[in-house]
Each structure stands twice: as C-alpha cells, then as structure tokens.
mmCIF file as gemmi writes it, N, C-alpha and C atoms, coordinates in Angstrom:
data_model
loop_
_atom_site.group_PDB
_atom_site.id
_atom_site.type_symbol
_atom_site.label_atom_id
_atom_site.label_alt_id
_atom_site.label_comp_id
_atom_site.label_asym_id
_atom_site.label_entity_id
_atom_site.label_seq_id
_atom_site.pdbx_PDB_ins_code
_atom_site.Cartn_x
_atom_site.Cartn_y
_atom_site.Cartn_z
_atom_site.occupancy
_atom_site.B_iso_or_equiv
_atom_site.pdbx_formal_charge
_atom_site.auth_seq_id
_atom_site.auth_asym_id
_atom_site.pdbx_PDB_model_num
ATOM 1 N N . MET Axp A 1 ? -38.645 12.472 -10.19 1 0 ? 1 A 1
ATOM 2 C CA . MET Axp A 1 ? -38.85 11.163 -10.955 1 0 ? 1 A 1
ATOM 3 C C . MET Axp A 1 ? -40.642 10.057 -10.972 1 0 ? 1 A 1
ATOM 4 N N . ALA Axp A 2 ? -40.654 9.694 -11.968 1 0 ? 2 A 1
ATOM 5 C CA . ALA Axp A 2 ? -41.893 9.116 -11.522 1 0 ? 2 A 1
ATOM 6 C C . ALA Axp A 2 ? -41.402 7.962 -11.982 1 0 ? 2 A 1
ATOM 7 N N . SER Axp A 3 ? -41.469 6.877 -10.969 1 0 ? 3 A 1
ATOM 8 C CA . SER Axp A 3 ? -40.871 5.604 -11.395 1 0 ? 3 A 1
ATOM 9 C C . SER Axp A 3 ? -41.567 4.463 -11.018 1 0 ? 3 A 1
ATOM 10 N N . THR Axp A 4 ? -42.434 4.116 -10.91 1 0 ? 4 A 1
ATOM 11 C CA . THR Axp A 4 ? -43.544 3.097 -10.167 1 0 ? 4 A 1
ATOM 12 C C . THR Axp A 4 ? -43.029 1.702 -10.898 1 0 ? 4 A 1
ATOM 13 N N . ARG Axp A 5 ? -42.47 1.62 -11.961 1 0 ? 5 A 1
ATOM 14 C CA . ARG Axp A 5 ? -41.84 0.452 -12.353 1 0 ? 5 A 1
ATOM 15 C C . ARG Axp A 5 ? -40.665 -0.218 -11.992 1 0 ? 5 A 1
ATOM 16 N N . LEU Axp A 6 ? -39.525 1.289 -11.75 1 0 ? 6 A 1
ATOM 17 C CA . LEU Axp A 6 ? -38.195 0.454 -11.064 1 0 ? 6 A 1
ATOM 18 C C . LEU Axp A 6 ? -38.406 -0.204 -9.553 1 0 ? 6 A 1
ATOM 19 N N . SER Axp A 7 ? -37.106 -0.8 -9.427 1 0 ? 7 A 1
ATOM 20 C CA . SER Axp A 7 ? -37.268 -1.71 -8.123 1 0 ? 7 A 1
ATOM 21 C C . SER Axp A 7 ? -36.497 -0.346 -7.241 1 0 ? 7 A 1
ATOM 22 N N . GLU Axp A 8 ? -36.8 -0.464 -5.722 1 0 ? 8 A 1
ATOM 23 C CA . GLU Axp A 8 ? -36.415 0.527 -4.574 1 0 ? 8 A 1
ATOM 24 C C . GLU Axp A 8 ? -34.676 0.313 -5.274 1 0 ? 8 A 1
ATOM 25 N N . ALA Axp A 9 ? -33.954 -0.378 -5.2 1 0 ? 9 A 1
ATOM 26 C CA . ALA Axp A 9 ? -32.6 -0.964 -5.534 1 0 ? 9 A 1
ATOM 27 C C . ALA Axp A 9 ? -32.298 0.298 -6.663 1 0 ? 9 A 1
ATOM 28 N N . GLN Axp A 10 ? -32.977 0.299 -7.801 1 0 ? 10 A 1
ATOM 29 C CA . GLN Axp A 10 ? -32.697 0.69 -9.191 1 0 ? 10 A 1
ATOM 30 C C . GLN Axp A 10 ? -32.722 2.599 -8.646 1 0 ? 10 A 1
ATOM 31 N N . VAL Axp A 11 ? -33.782 2.432 -7.918 1 0 ? 11 A 1
ATOM 32 C CA . VAL Axp A 11 ? -33.705 4.32 -7.832 1 0 ? 11 A 1
ATOM 33 C C . VAL Axp A 11 ? -33.02 4.623 -7.085 1 0 ? 11 A 1
ATOM 34 N N . ARG Axp A 12 ? -32.593 3.963 -6.049 1 0 ? 12 A 1
ATOM 35 C CA . ARG Axp A 12 ? -31.411 4.262 -5.342 1 0 ? 12 A 1
ATOM 36 C C . ARG Axp A 12 ? -29.852 4.163 -6.184 1 0 ? 12 A 1
ATOM 37 N N . ALA Axp A 13 ? -29.951 3.427 -6.972 1 0 ? 13 A 1
ATOM 38 C CA . ALA Axp A 13 ? -28.574 3.732 -7.563 1 0 ? 13 A 1
ATOM 39 C C . ALA Axp A 13 ? -28.865 4.497 -8.376 1 0 ? 13 A 1
ATOM 40 N N . HIS Axp A 14 ? -29.904 4.834 -8.829 1 0 ? 14 A 1
ATOM 41 C CA . HIS Axp A 14 ? -29.76 6.367 -10.26 1 0 ? 14 A 1
ATOM 42 C C . HIS Axp A 14 ? -29.687 7.432 -9.378 1 0 ? 14 A 1
ATOM 43 N N . ALA Axp A 15 ? -30.157 7.265 -7.813 1 0 ? 15 A 1
ATOM 44 C CA . ALA Axp A 15 ? -30.381 8.283 -6.962 1 0 ? 15 A 1
ATOM 45 C C . ALA Axp A 15 ? -28.496 8.917 -6.363 1 0 ? 15 A 1
ATOM 46 N N . LYS Axp A 16 ? -27.632 7.86 -6.493 1 0 ? 16 A 1
ATOM 47 C CA . LYS Axp A 16 ? -25.815 8.127 -6.375 1 0 ? 16 A 1
ATOM 48 C C . LYS Axp A 16 ? -25.57 8.578 -7.61 1 0 ? 16 A 1
ATOM 49 N N . ARG Axp A 17 ? -26.322 8.858 -8.956 1 0 ? 17 A 1
ATOM 50 C CA . ARG Axp A 17 ? -25.43 9.103 -9.777 1 0 ? 17 A 1
ATOM 51 C C . ARG Axp A 17 ? -25.634 10.325 -10.184 1 0 ? 17 A 1
ATOM 52 N N . HIS Axp A 18 ? -27.273 10.955 -10.02 1 0 ? 18 A 1
ATOM 53 C CA . HIS Axp A 18 ? -27.972 12.054 -10.275 1 0 ? 18 A 1
ATOM 54 C C . HIS Axp A 18 ? -28.78 12.793 -9.208 1 0 ? 18 A 1
ATOM 55 N N . PRO Axp A 19 ? -29.357 13.957 -8.908 1 0 ? 19 A 1
ATOM 56 C CA . PRO Axp A 19 ? -29.836 14.826 -8.178 1 0 ? 19 A 1
ATOM 57 C C . PRO Axp A 19 ? -31.571 13.949 -8.666 1 0 ? 19 A 1
ATOM 58 N N . ILE Axp A 20 ? -31.919 13.834 -7.266 1 0 ? 20 A 1
ATOM 59 C CA . ILE Axp A 20 ? -33.568 13.28 -8.139 1 0 ? 20 A 1
ATOM 60 C C . ILE Axp A 20 ? -34.741 14.024 -6.94 1 0 ? 20 A 1
ATOM 61 N N . MET Axp A 21 ? -36.261 14.117 -7.723 1 0 ? 21 A 1
ATOM 62 C CA . MET Axp A 21 ? -36.739 14.02 -6.67 1 0 ? 21 A 1
ATOM 63 C C . MET Axp A 21 ? -37.975 12.885 -7.009 1 0 ? 21 A 1
ATOM 64 N N . LEU Axp A 22 ? -38.27 12.109 -6.172 1 0 ? 22 A 1
ATOM 65 C CA . LEU Axp A 22 ? -39.19 11.449 -6.272 1 0 ? 22 A 1
ATOM 66 C C . LEU Axp A 22 ? -40.618 11.66 -6.304 1 0 ? 22 A 1
ATOM 67 N N . ILE Axp A 23 ? -41.425 11.679 -7.319 1 0 ? 23 A 1
ATOM 68 C CA . ILE Axp A 23 ? -43.164 12.055 -7.48 1 0 ? 23 A 1
ATOM 69 C C . ILE Axp A 23 ? -43.836 10.453 -7.009 1 0 ? 23 A 1
ATOM 70 N N . ASN Axp A 24 ? -44.875 10.756 -5.932 1 0 ? 24 A 1
ATOM 71 C CA . ASN Axp A 24 ? -45.742 9.716 -5.807 1 0 ? 24 A 1
ATOM 72 C C . ASN Axp A 24 ? -45.065 8.421 -5.246 1 0 ? 24 A 1
ATOM 73 N N . ARG Axp A 25 ? -43.915 8.351 -4.792 1 0 ? 25 A 1
ATOM 74 C CA . ARG Axp A 25 ? -43.079 7.254 -4.521 1 0 ? 25 A 1
ATOM 75 C C . ARG Axp A 25 ? -42.553 7.445 -3.271 1 0 ? 25 A 1
ATOM 76 N N . ASP Axp A 26 ? -42.872 6.36 -2.325 1 0 ? 26 A 1
ATOM 77 C CA . ASP Axp A 26 ? -42.358 7.008 -0.502 1 0 ? 26 A 1
ATOM 78 C C . ASP Axp A 26 ? -40.605 5.623 -0.734 1 0 ? 26 A 1
ATOM 79 N N . ILE Axp A 27 ? -39.779 6.2 -0.468 1 0 ? 27 A 1
ATOM 80 C CA . ILE Axp A 27 ? -38.45 5.836 -0.499 1 0 ? 27 A 1
ATOM 81 C C . ILE Axp A 27 ? -37.724 6.355 0.27 1 0 ? 27 A 1
ATOM 82 N N . VAL Axp A 28 ? -37.745 6.15 1.625 1 0 ? 28 A 1
ATOM 83 C CA . VAL Axp A 28 ? -36.787 6.483 2.88 1 0 ? 28 A 1
ATOM 84 C C . VAL Axp A 28 ? -35.711 6.741 2.725 1 0 ? 28 A 1
ATOM 85 N N . GLY Axp A 29 ? -35.522 8.071 2.992 1 0 ? 29 A 1
ATOM 86 C CA . GLY Axp A 29 ? -34.106 8.8 2.427 1 0 ? 29 A 1
ATOM 87 C C . GLY Axp A 29 ? -34.109 9.867 1.745 1 0 ? 29 A 1
ATOM 88 N N . LEU Axp A 30 ? -35.126 9.726 0.624 1 0 ? 30 A 1
ATOM 89 C CA . LEU Axp A 30 ? -34.865 10.363 -0.79 1 0 ? 30 A 1
ATOM 90 C C . LEU Axp A 30 ? -35.913 11.482 -0.671 1 0 ? 30 A 1
ATOM 91 N N . PRO Axp A 31 ? -35.423 12.612 -1.761 1 0 ? 31 A 1
ATOM 92 C CA . PRO Axp A 31 ? -36.553 13.556 -1.096 1 0 ? 31 A 1
ATOM 93 C C . PRO Axp A 31 ? -37.623 13.188 -2.421 1 0 ? 31 A 1
ATOM 94 N N . ARG Axp A 32 ? -39 13.571 -1.99 1 0 ? 32 A 1
ATOM 95 C CA . ARG Axp A 32 ? -40.103 13.181 -2.639 1 0 ? 32 A 1
ATOM 96 C C . ARG Axp A 32 ? -41.396 14.304 -2.301 1 0 ? 32 A 1
ATOM 97 N N . VAL Axp A 33 ? -42.18 14.11 -3.381 1 0 ? 33 A 1
ATOM 98 C CA . VAL Axp A 33 ? -43.594 14.581 -3.347 1 0 ? 33 A 1
ATOM 99 C C . VAL Axp A 33 ? -44.474 13.506 -3.199 1 0 ? 33 A 1
ATOM 100 N N . LEU Axp A 34 ? -45.267 13.663 -2.368 1 0 ? 34 A 1
ATOM 101 C CA . LEU Axp A 34 ? -46.67 12.774 -2.209 1 0 ? 34 A 1
ATOM 102 C C . LEU Axp A 34 ? -48.077 13.102 -2.396 1 0 ? 34 A 1
ATOM 103 N N . ILE Axp A 35 ? -48.676 12.619 -2.813 1 0 ? 35 A 1
ATOM 104 C CA . ILE Axp A 35 ? -50.188 13.538 -2.955 1 0 ? 35 A 1
ATOM 105 C C . ILE Axp A 35 ? -50.884 12.785 -2.058 1 0 ? 35 A 1
ATOM 106 N N . ASP Axp A 36 ? -51.809 13.146 -1.205 1 0 ? 36 A 1
ATOM 107 C CA . ASP Axp A 36 ? -52.607 12.787 -0.824 1 0 ? 36 A 1
ATOM 108 C C . ASP Axp A 36 ? -53.953 12.211 -1.53 1 0 ? 36 A 1
ATOM 109 N N . THR Axp A 37 ? -53.947 10.895 -2.106 1 0 ? 37 A 1
ATOM 110 C CA . THR Axp A 37 ? -55.099 10.922 -2.726 1 0 ? 37 A 1
ATOM 111 C C . THR Axp A 37 ? -56.192 10.147 -1.672 1 0 ? 37 A 1
ATOM 112 N N . GLN Axp A 38 ? -55.267 9.606 -0.51 1 0 ? 38 A 1
ATOM 113 C CA . GLN Axp A 38 ? -56.565 9.083 0.89 1 0 ? 38 A 1
ATOM 114 C C . GLN Axp A 38 ? -58.15 9.728 0.772 1 0 ? 38 A 1
ATOM 115 N N . VAL Axp A 39 ? -57.299 11.694 0.67 1 0 ? 39 A 1
ATOM 116 C CA . VAL Axp A 39 ? -58.089 12.235 0.953 1 0 ? 39 A 1
ATOM 117 C C . VAL Axp A 39 ? -59.727 11.868 -0.007 1 0 ? 39 A 1
ATOM 118 N N . ALA Axp A 40 ? -59.059 11.942 -1.634 1 0 ? 40 A 1
ATOM 119 C CA . ALA Axp A 40 ? -59.926 12.145 -2.444 1 0 ? 40 A 1
ATOM 120 C C . ALA Axp A 40 ? -60.789 10.626 -2.288 1 0 ? 40 A 1
ATOM 121 N N . VAL Axp A 41 ? -59.941 9.532 -2.35 1 0 ? 41 A 1
ATOM 122 C CA . VAL Axp A 41 ? -60.183 8.478 -1.99 1 0 ? 41 A 1
ATOM 123 C C . VAL Axp A 41 ? -61.612 8.336 -1.128 1 0 ? 41 A 1
ATOM 124 N N . THR Axp A 42 ? -61.545 9.055 -0.085 1 0 ? 42 A 1
ATOM 125 C CA . THR Axp A 42 ? -62.636 8.784 1.206 1 0 ? 42 A 1
ATOM 126 C C . THR Axp A 42 ? -63.351 9.431 0.467 1 0 ? 42 A 1
ATOM 127 N N . ASP Axp A 43 ? -63.43 11.15 0.294 1 0 ? 43 A 1
ATOM 128 C CA . ASP Axp A 43 ? -64.582 11.922 -0.388 1 0 ? 43 A 1
ATOM 129 C C . ASP Axp A 43 ? -65.253 11.14 -1.479 1 0 ? 43 A 1
ATOM 130 N N . ALA Axp A 44 ? -64.643 10.411 -2.665 1 0 ? 44 A 1
ATOM 131 C CA . ALA Axp A 44 ? -65.545 10 -3.79 1 0 ? 44 A 1
ATOM 132 C C . ALA Axp A 44 ? -66.542 8.9 -2.729 1 0 ? 44 A 1
ATOM 133 N N . ILE Axp A 45 ? -65.769 7.683 -2.127 1 0 ? 45 A 1
ATOM 134 C CA . ILE Axp A 45 ? -66.267 6.83 -1.602 1 0 ? 45 A 1
ATOM 135 C C . ILE Axp A 45 ? -67.616 7.389 -0.456 1 0 ? 45 A 1
ATOM 136 N N . GLY Axp A 46 ? -67.334 8.514 0.22 1 0 ? 46 A 1
ATOM 137 C CA . GLY Axp A 46 ? -68.262 8.839 0.932 1 0 ? 46 A 1
ATOM 138 C C . GLY Axp A 46 ? -69.66 9.48 0.094 1 0 ? 46 A 1
ATOM 139 N N . PHE Axp A 47 ? -69.245 10.359 -1.26 1 0 ? 47 A 1
ATOM 140 C CA . PHE Axp A 47 ? -70.19 10.328 -1.784 1 0 ? 47 A 1
ATOM 141 C C . PHE Axp A 47 ? -71.014 9.504 -2.374 1 0 ? 47 A 1
ATOM 142 N N . LEU Axp A 48 ? -70.559 8.022 -2.689 1 0 ? 48 A 1
ATOM 143 C CA . LEU Axp A 48 ? -70.939 6.968 -3.323 1 0 ? 48 A 1
ATOM 144 C C . LEU Axp A 48 ? -72.197 6.566 -2.058 1 0 ? 48 A 1
ATOM 145 N N . ILE Axp A 49 ? -71.76 6.352 -1.088 1 0 ? 49 A 1
ATOM 146 C CA . ILE Axp A 49 ? -72.667 5.874 -0.235 1 0 ? 49 A 1
ATOM 147 C C . ILE Axp A 49 ? -73.553 7.008 0.55 1 0 ? 49 A 1
ATOM 148 N N . GLU Axp A 50 ? -73.245 8.222 0.651 1 0 ? 50 A 1
ATOM 149 C CA . GLU Axp A 50 ? -74.601 8.865 0.615 1 0 ? 50 A 1
ATOM 150 C C . GLU Axp A 50 ? -75.556 9.428 -0.461 1 0 ? 50 A 1
ATOM 151 N N . SER Axp A 51 ? -74.76 8.514 -1.826 1 0 ? 51 A 1
ATOM 152 C CA . SER Axp A 51 ? -75.988 8.464 -2.703 1 0 ? 51 A 1
ATOM 153 C C . SER Axp A 51 ? -76.695 7.211 -2.993 1 0 ? 51 A 1
ATOM 154 N N . GLY Axp A 52 ? -76.807 6.689 -1.768 1 0 ? 52 A 1
ATOM 155 C CA . GLY Axp A 52 ? -77.393 5.503 -1.949 1 0 ? 52 A 1
ATOM 156 C C . GLY Axp A 52 ? -76.663 3.79 -2.245 1 0 ? 52 A 1
ATOM 157 N N . HIS Axp A 53 ? -75.204 4.265 -2.647 1 0 ? 53 A 1
ATOM 158 C CA . HIS Axp A 53 ? -74.265 3.214 -3.251 1 0 ? 53 A 1
ATOM 159 C C . HIS Axp A 53 ? -73.996 2.216 -2.253 1 0 ? 53 A 1
ATOM 160 N N . ARG Axp A 54 ? -74.07 0.839 -2.084 1 0 ? 54 A 1
ATOM 161 C CA . ARG Axp A 54 ? -73.873 -0.183 -0.998 1 0 ? 54 A 1
ATOM 162 C C . ARG Axp A 54 ? -72.669 -1.009 -1.715 1 0 ? 54 A 1
ATOM 163 N N . ASP Axp A 55 ? -72.622 -1.519 -2.698 1 0 ? 55 A 1
ATOM 164 C CA . ASP Axp A 55 ? -71.662 -2.77 -3.396 1 0 ? 55 A 1
ATOM 165 C C . ASP Axp A 55 ? -70.561 -1.615 -3.771 1 0 ? 55 A 1
ATOM 166 N N . ILE Axp A 56 ? -69.647 -1.424 -3.536 1 0 ? 56 A 1
ATOM 167 C CA . ILE Axp A 56 ? -68.432 -0.733 -3.692 1 0 ? 56 A 1
ATOM 168 C C . ILE Axp A 56 ? -67.05 -1.529 -3.89 1 0 ? 56 A 1
ATOM 169 N N . ALA Axp A 57 ? -66.441 -1.128 -4.914 1 0 ? 57 A 1
ATOM 170 C CA . ALA Axp A 57 ? -65.097 -2.324 -5.7 1 0 ? 57 A 1
ATOM 171 C C . ALA Axp A 57 ? -64.251 -1.078 -5.653 1 0 ? 57 A 1
ATOM 172 N N . TYR Axp A 58 ? -63.068 -1.125 -5.283 1 0 ? 58 A 1
ATOM 173 C CA . TYR Axp A 58 ? -62.083 -0.112 -6.28 1 0 ? 58 A 1
ATOM 174 C C . TYR Axp A 58 ? -61.476 -0.902 -7.322 1 0 ? 58 A 1
ATOM 175 N N . LEU Axp A 59 ? -60.9 -0.538 -7.939 1 0 ? 59 A 1
ATOM 176 C CA . LEU Axp A 59 ? -60.233 -0.865 -9.42 1 0 ? 59 A 1
ATOM 177 C C . LEU Axp A 59 ? -58.49 -0.387 -9.109 1 0 ? 59 A 1
ATOM 178 N N . SER Axp A 60 ? -57.516 -1.409 -8.534 1 0 ? 60 A 1
ATOM 179 C CA . SER Axp A 60 ? -56.406 -1.009 -8.604 1 0 ? 60 A 1
ATOM 180 C C . SER Axp A 60 ? -55.817 -1.028 -9.355 1 0 ? 60 A 1
ATOM 181 N N . GLY Axp A 61 ? -54.29 -0.356 -8.852 1 0 ? 61 A 1
ATOM 182 C CA . GLY Axp A 61 ? -53.023 -0.51 -9.444 1 0 ? 61 A 1
ATOM 183 C C . GLY Axp A 61 ? -52.18 -1.528 -9.414 1 0 ? 61 A 1
ATOM 184 N N . PRO Axp A 62 ? -51.181 -1.704 -9.6 1 0 ? 62 A 1
ATOM 185 C CA . PRO Axp A 62 ? -49.859 -2.947 -9.297 1 0 ? 62 A 1
ATOM 186 C C . PRO Axp A 62 ? -49.933 -2.808 -7.63 1 0 ? 62 A 1
ATOM 187 N N . LYS Axp A 63 ? -50.237 -3.987 -7.335 1 0 ? 63 A 1
ATOM 188 C CA . LYS Axp A 63 ? -49.851 -4.532 -6.223 1 0 ? 63 A 1
ATOM 189 C C . LYS Axp A 63 ? -48.434 -3.949 -5.42 1 0 ? 63 A 1
ATOM 190 N N . GLU Axp A 64 ? -47.487 -3.797 -6.093 1 0 ? 64 A 1
ATOM 191 C CA . GLU Axp A 64 ? -46.459 -3.183 -5.424 1 0 ? 64 A 1
ATOM 192 C C . GLU Axp A 64 ? -46.583 -1.821 -5.453 1 0 ? 64 A 1
ATOM 193 N N . SER Axp A 65 ? -47.326 -1.251 -5.722 1 0 ? 65 A 1
ATOM 194 C CA . SER Axp A 65 ? -47.354 -0.093 -5.655 1 0 ? 65 A 1
ATOM 195 C C . SER Axp A 65 ? -48.1 1 -4.474 1 0 ? 65 A 1
ATOM 196 N N . TRP Axp A 66 ? -46.698 1.905 -4.205 1 0 ? 66 A 1
ATOM 197 C CA . TRP Axp A 66 ? -47.119 2.335 -2.535 1 0 ? 66 A 1
ATOM 198 C C . TRP Axp A 66 ? -48.246 3.434 -2.641 1 0 ? 66 A 1
ATOM 199 N N . SER Axp A 67 ? -48.644 3.92 -3.728 1 0 ? 67 A 1
ATOM 200 C CA . SER Axp A 67 ? -49.852 5.019 -3.897 1 0 ? 67 A 1
ATOM 201 C C . SER Axp A 67 ? -50.741 4.068 -4.237 1 0 ? 67 A 1
ATOM 202 N N . ASN Axp A 68 ? -50.92 3.29 -4.901 1 0 ? 68 A 1
ATOM 203 C CA . ASN Axp A 68 ? -52.153 2.184 -5.055 1 0 ? 68 A 1
ATOM 204 C C . ASN Axp A 68 ? -52.141 1.551 -3.427 1 0 ? 68 A 1
ATOM 205 N N . GLN Axp A 69 ? -51.659 1.063 -2.938 1 0 ? 69 A 1
ATOM 206 C CA . GLN Axp A 69 ? -51.696 0.681 -1.435 1 0 ? 69 A 1
ATOM 207 C C . GLN Axp A 69 ? -52.566 1.611 -0.249 1 0 ? 69 A 1
ATOM 208 N N . GLN Axp A 70 ? -52.237 2.998 -0.388 1 0 ? 70 A 1
ATOM 209 C CA . GLN Axp A 70 ? -52.714 3.986 -0.053 1 0 ? 70 A 1
ATOM 210 C C . GLN Axp A 70 ? -54.144 4.306 -0.386 1 0 ? 70 A 1
ATOM 211 N N . ARG Axp A 71 ? -54.33 4.338 -1.557 1 0 ? 71 A 1
ATOM 212 C CA . ARG Axp A 71 ? -55.715 4.279 -1.83 1 0 ? 71 A 1
ATOM 213 C C . ARG Axp A 71 ? -56.583 3.543 -1.389 1 0 ? 71 A 1
ATOM 214 N N . LEU Axp A 72 ? -55.8 1.861 -1.676 1 0 ? 72 A 1
ATOM 215 C CA . LEU Axp A 72 ? -56.875 0.456 -1.097 1 0 ? 72 A 1
ATOM 216 C C . LEU Axp A 72 ? -56.996 0.937 0.506 1 0 ? 72 A 1
ATOM 217 N N . GLU Axp A 73 ? -56.388 1.465 1.485 1 0 ? 73 A 1
ATOM 218 C CA . GLU Axp A 73 ? -56.363 1.664 2.738 1 0 ? 73 A 1
ATOM 219 C C . GLU Axp A 73 ? -57.091 2.145 2.753 1 0 ? 73 A 1
ATOM 220 N N . ALA Axp A 74 ? -57.104 3.527 2.095 1 0 ? 74 A 1
ATOM 221 C CA . ALA Axp A 74 ? -58.576 4.402 2.344 1 0 ? 74 A 1
ATOM 222 C C . ALA Axp A 74 ? -59.753 4.017 1.657 1 0 ? 74 A 1
ATOM 223 N N . ALA Axp A 75 ? -59.852 3.286 0.431 1 0 ? 75 A 1
ATOM 224 C CA . ALA Axp A 75 ? -61.097 2.981 0.36 1 0 ? 75 A 1
ATOM 225 C C . ALA Axp A 75 ? -62.159 1.971 1.453 1 0 ? 75 A 1
ATOM 226 N N . GLY Axp A 76 ? -61.095 0.863 1.552 1 0 ? 76 A 1
ATOM 227 C CA . GLY Axp A 76 ? -61.61 0.02 2.994 1 0 ? 76 A 1
ATOM 228 C C . GLY Axp A 76 ? -62.032 0.354 4.433 1 0 ? 76 A 1
ATOM 229 N N . ALA Axp A 77 ? -61.261 1.82 4.665 1 0 ? 77 A 1
ATOM 230 C CA . ALA Axp A 77 ? -61.504 2.555 5.959 1 0 ? 77 A 1
ATOM 231 C C . ALA Axp A 77 ? -63.131 3.271 5.21 1 0 ? 77 A 1
ATOM 232 N N . ALA Axp A 78 ? -62.823 3.904 4.596 1 0 ? 78 A 1
ATOM 233 C CA . ALA Axp A 78 ? -64.117 4.909 3.693 1 0 ? 78 A 1
ATOM 234 C C . ALA Axp A 78 ? -65.259 3.886 3.776 1 0 ? 78 A 1
ATOM 235 N N . CYS Axp A 79 ? -65.597 2.983 3.762 1 0 ? 79 A 1
ATOM 236 C CA . CYS Axp A 79 ? -66.492 1.909 3.388 1 0 ? 79 A 1
ATOM 237 C C . CYS Axp A 79 ? -66.797 1.618 4.993 1 0 ? 79 A 1
ATOM 238 N N . ARG Axp A 80 ? -66.409 1.946 5.974 1 0 ? 80 A 1
ATOM 239 C CA . ARG Axp A 80 ? -66.53 1.837 7.27 1 0 ? 80 A 1
ATOM 240 C C . ARG Axp A 80 ? -66.905 0.382 7.483 1 0 ? 80 A 1
ATOM 241 N N . ARG Axp A 81 ? -66.539 -0.632 6.975 1 0 ? 81 A 1
ATOM 242 C CA . ARG Axp A 81 ? -67.077 -2.241 7.233 1 0 ? 81 A 1
ATOM 243 C C . ARG Axp A 81 ? -66.043 -2.935 6.695 1 0 ? 81 A 1
ATOM 244 N N . PRO Axp A 82 ? -66.131 -4.176 6.769 1 0 ? 82 A 1
ATOM 245 C CA . PRO Axp A 82 ? -65.084 -4.869 6.782 1 0 ? 82 A 1
ATOM 246 C C . PRO Axp A 82 ? -65.33 -5.393 5.746 1 0 ? 82 A 1
ATOM 247 N N . VAL Axp A 83 ? -64.337 -5.516 4.165 1 0 ? 83 A 1
ATOM 248 C CA . VAL Axp A 83 ? -64.657 -5.495 3.271 1 0 ? 83 A 1
ATOM 249 C C . VAL Axp A 83 ? -64.769 -6.95 2.713 1 0 ? 83 A 1
ATOM 250 N N . ARG Axp A 84 ? -65.783 -7.408 1.738 1 0 ? 84 A 1
ATOM 251 C CA . ARG Axp A 84 ? -66.28 -8.557 1.899 1 0 ? 84 A 1
ATOM 252 C C . ARG Axp A 84 ? -64.94 -9.171 0.694 1 0 ? 84 A 1
ATOM 253 N N . GLY Axp A 85 ? -64.73 -9.956 1.012 1 0 ? 85 A 1
ATOM 254 C CA . GLY Axp A 85 ? -63.438 -10.815 0.108 1 0 ? 85 A 1
ATOM 255 C C . GLY Axp A 85 ? -62.551 -9.459 -0.288 1 0 ? 85 A 1
ATOM 256 N N . ASP Axp A 86 ? -61.692 -9.495 -1.543 1 0 ? 86 A 1
ATOM 257 C CA . ASP Axp A 86 ? -61.008 -8.6 -1.992 1 0 ? 86 A 1
ATOM 258 C C . ASP Axp A 86 ? -61.852 -8.453 -3.012 1 0 ? 86 A 1
ATOM 259 N N . PRO Axp A 87 ? -61.703 -6.525 -2.405 1 0 ? 87 A 1
ATOM 260 C CA . PRO Axp A 87 ? -62.697 -5.897 -3.592 1 0 ? 87 A 1
ATOM 261 C C . PRO Axp A 87 ? -61.828 -5.68 -4.506 1 0 ? 87 A 1
ATOM 262 N N . ALA Axp A 88 ? -60.661 -5.387 -4.577 1 0 ? 88 A 1
ATOM 263 C CA . ALA Axp A 88 ? -59.765 -4.764 -5.518 1 0 ? 88 A 1
ATOM 264 C C . ALA Axp A 88 ? -59.715 -5.616 -6.694 1 0 ? 88 A 1
ATOM 265 N N . ILE Axp A 89 ? -59.727 -4.849 -8.016 1 0 ? 89 A 1
ATOM 266 C CA . ILE Axp A 89 ? -59.585 -5.668 -9.69 1 0 ? 89 A 1
ATOM 267 C C . ILE Axp A 89 ? -58.137 -5.431 -10.037 1 0 ? 89 A 1
ATOM 268 N N . ARG Axp A 90 ? -57.03 -5.843 -9.505 1 0 ? 90 A 1
ATOM 269 C CA . ARG Axp A 90 ? -55.594 -5.444 -10.058 1 0 ? 90 A 1
ATOM 270 C C . ARG Axp A 90 ? -55.481 -5.407 -11.543 1 0 ? 90 A 1
ATOM 271 N N . THR Axp A 91 ? -54.905 -4.529 -11.691 1 0 ? 91 A 1
ATOM 272 C CA . THR Axp A 91 ? -54.09 -4.237 -13.31 1 0 ? 91 A 1
ATOM 273 C C . THR Axp A 91 ? -53.004 -3.822 -13.232 1 0 ? 91 A 1
ATOM 274 N N . GLN Axp A 92 ? -52.38 -3.793 -14.395 1 0 ? 92 A 1
ATOM 275 C CA . GLN Axp A 92 ? -51.135 -3.382 -14.909 1 0 ? 92 A 1
ATOM 276 C C . GLN Axp A 92 ? -50.701 -1.909 -15.378 1 0 ? 92 A 1
ATOM 277 N N . PHE Axp A 93 ? -52.242 -1.623 -15.889 1 0 ? 93 A 1
ATOM 278 C CA . PHE Axp A 93 ? -52.104 -0.419 -16.607 1 0 ? 93 A 1
ATOM 279 C C . PHE Axp A 93 ? -51.125 -0.342 -17.731 1 0 ? 93 A 1
ATOM 280 N N . ARG Axp A 94 ? -51.402 -1.356 -18.724 1 0 ? 94 A 1
ATOM 281 C CA . ARG Axp A 94 ? -50.198 -1.283 -20.152 1 0 ? 94 A 1
ATOM 282 C C . ARG Axp A 94 ? -50.318 -0.151 -20.774 1 0 ? 94 A 1
ATOM 283 N N . ARG Axp A 95 ? -49.664 0.449 -21.592 1 0 ? 95 A 1
ATOM 284 C CA . ARG Axp A 95 ? -50.199 1.219 -22.745 1 0 ? 95 A 1
ATOM 285 C C . ARG Axp A 95 ? -49.918 0.143 -23.769 1 0 ? 95 A 1
ATOM 286 N N . ARG Axp A 96 ? -50.901 0.541 -24.888 1 0 ? 96 A 1
ATOM 287 C CA . ARG Axp A 96 ? -51.255 -0.641 -26.24 1 0 ? 96 A 1
ATOM 288 C C . ARG Axp A 96 ? -50.335 0.306 -27.346 1 0 ? 96 A 1
C-alpha cells in the first residue's frame, strides 16, 4: 500500500481488515518496505558541491510525509553547514 495521504489511523484500520505491506511509509508494527533515499540525496548534493554549487535548495513534498522528512534531513546534513532559513519549498504534488 502506497498511502501517503491516509492518516496513520486510516492505514491501521485498513490493516485490520486486509493484509497489507506499506511502501515507503514507516508505521511501527506494520510490514513495510522502505526506500533509502537519504543515500541518493547525499550523493546528489555531494556532486553539486563538488561541481562548485554553493546555494542549494531542496524542493520538498508534504510536511507530513515520512520519506520527505528523511530526504530533508539528508539534504541538511549533506550541506555540512547550518541551512540558511528554511531551504525547503513545500508542495502538495497534486495532479491536474
């Protein structure tokens, strides 16, 4: 189940009725497959820094997203310096 928009309570209610496997969402006690995007973010920012870039921003997903928080933390750590202000531009990634 890839369910970034459902609340934890909604996911747990669904899990009581059906066997599920979460994809890239971390809810304790439920089976899940987590993607390690932190390595990719760290590598990408490292490449940008090595290429001479110094002003780097992270275009984030929803604030409530667990995977977004993982990437944001990796981006901040990869810059090896305190981030000026809030470098994240928050979006909701809606289809039209």
